[in-house]
KEMAR-304526 format. One line per 8 residues: number of its first residue (from 1); their letters; for each residue x negated, y negated, z of C-alpha. Coordinates in Angstrom, 1 decimal, padded with zeros to 4 digits. Last residue first. Layout:
BEGIN
NUM	A	X,Y,Z | ...
This chain:
BEGIN
85	SKRTETEA	-118.0,-108.2,093.3 | -120.6,-110.1,095.3 | -117.7,-112.6,096.8 | -115.6,-109.7,098.1 | -118.8,-108.3,099.8 | -119.2,-111.6,101.6 | -115.6,-111.8,102.6 | -115.6,-108.1,104.0
77	HKRDPVEG	-118.8,-108.8,105.9 | -117.3,-112.1,107.6 | -114.0,-110.4,108.3 | -115.5,-107.5,109.9 | -116.1,-104.1,108.1 | -114.4,-101.0,109.4 | -116.9,-098.2,109.7 | -115.4,-095.1,107.9
69	GFSRAHLI	-112.6,-092.9,109.0 | -111.4,-092.5,105.4 | -108.2,-094.4,106.1 | -109.9,-097.1,108.1 | -112.5,-097.7,105.4 | -109.6,-097.8,102.8 | -107.8,-100.5,105.0 | -110.9,-102.6,105.5
61	REAARISG	-112.0,-102.7,101.7 | -108.5,-103.4,100.6 | -108.0,-106.2,103.1 | -111.3,-107.9,101.7 | -109.7,-107.8,098.2 | -106.4,-108.9,099.5 | -107.9,-112.0,100.9 | -108.5,-113.7,104.4
53	AQRAAEAW	-109.1,-110.6,106.3 | -106.3,-111.1,109.0 | -103.8,-112.4,106.4 | -104.9,-109.5,104.0 | -104.5,-106.8,106.7 | -101.0,-108.2,107.5 | -099.9,-108.3,104.1 | -101.3,-104.8,103.1
45	VSIPFDGT	-099.7,-103.3,106.2 | -096.3,-104.9,105.3 | -096.6,-103.9,101.8 | -096.6,-100.2,103.0 | -100.0,-098.4,102.4 | -101.5,-096.2,099.5 | -099.8,-098.6,097.1 | -102.1,-098.3,094.2
37	FLLDREIG	-103.4,-101.2,092.2 | -104.9,-100.3,088.9 | -102.4,-102.6,086.8 | -103.3,-105.6,088.9 | -100.6,-108.0,087.7 | -101.8,-111.0,085.8 | -102.9,-114.7,086.3 | -104.2,-116.4,083.4
29	MGFPLRIA	-107.6,-117.0,081.9 | -108.1,-119.5,079.1 | -111.6,-120.5,080.2 | -110.0,-122.5,083.2 | -106.6,-121.1,084.4 | -103.3,-121.2,082.6 | -100.1,-120.4,084.6 | -097.2,-119.2,082.3
21	EMERLSWS	-097.5,-115.6,083.5 | -096.9,-116.8,087.1 | -094.0,-118.9,086.1 | -092.5,-116.1,084.2 | -093.1,-113.5,087.0 | -091.1,-115.9,089.4 | -091.9,-115.6,092.9 | -090.5,-113.9,096.2
13	GLEPHGLD	-092.6,-113.4,099.3 | -095.8,-112.2,100.9 | -098.7,-114.7,100.8 | -102.5,-114.1,100.8 | -104.6,-117.3,100.6 | -106.2,-119.0,097.5 | -103.6,-117.6,095.2 | -103.4,-114.2,096.6
5	ALGFM	-100.0,-112.5,095.9 | -098.1,-109.9,097.9 | -094.7,-109.0,096.5 | -091.1,-109.9,095.4 | -089.9,-110.6,092.1
């Protein structure tokens, strides 16, 4: 598969779904696809925003703020908000 993943830092590239599904995290958690994700922007835009923001979650706040004409949070603010959720 090809996509954008965030396993500590955002990466755009090819990966094996089987390998990702086989990873076991603490407390029995695993890695899974975000079923609620909507592709409102091209993947290249997501990748660049995630690299600049430091995570996909922080990039989501920035991109949606821009698309709705709101205030764009800076990286530090976006990271703080990501930790809260």
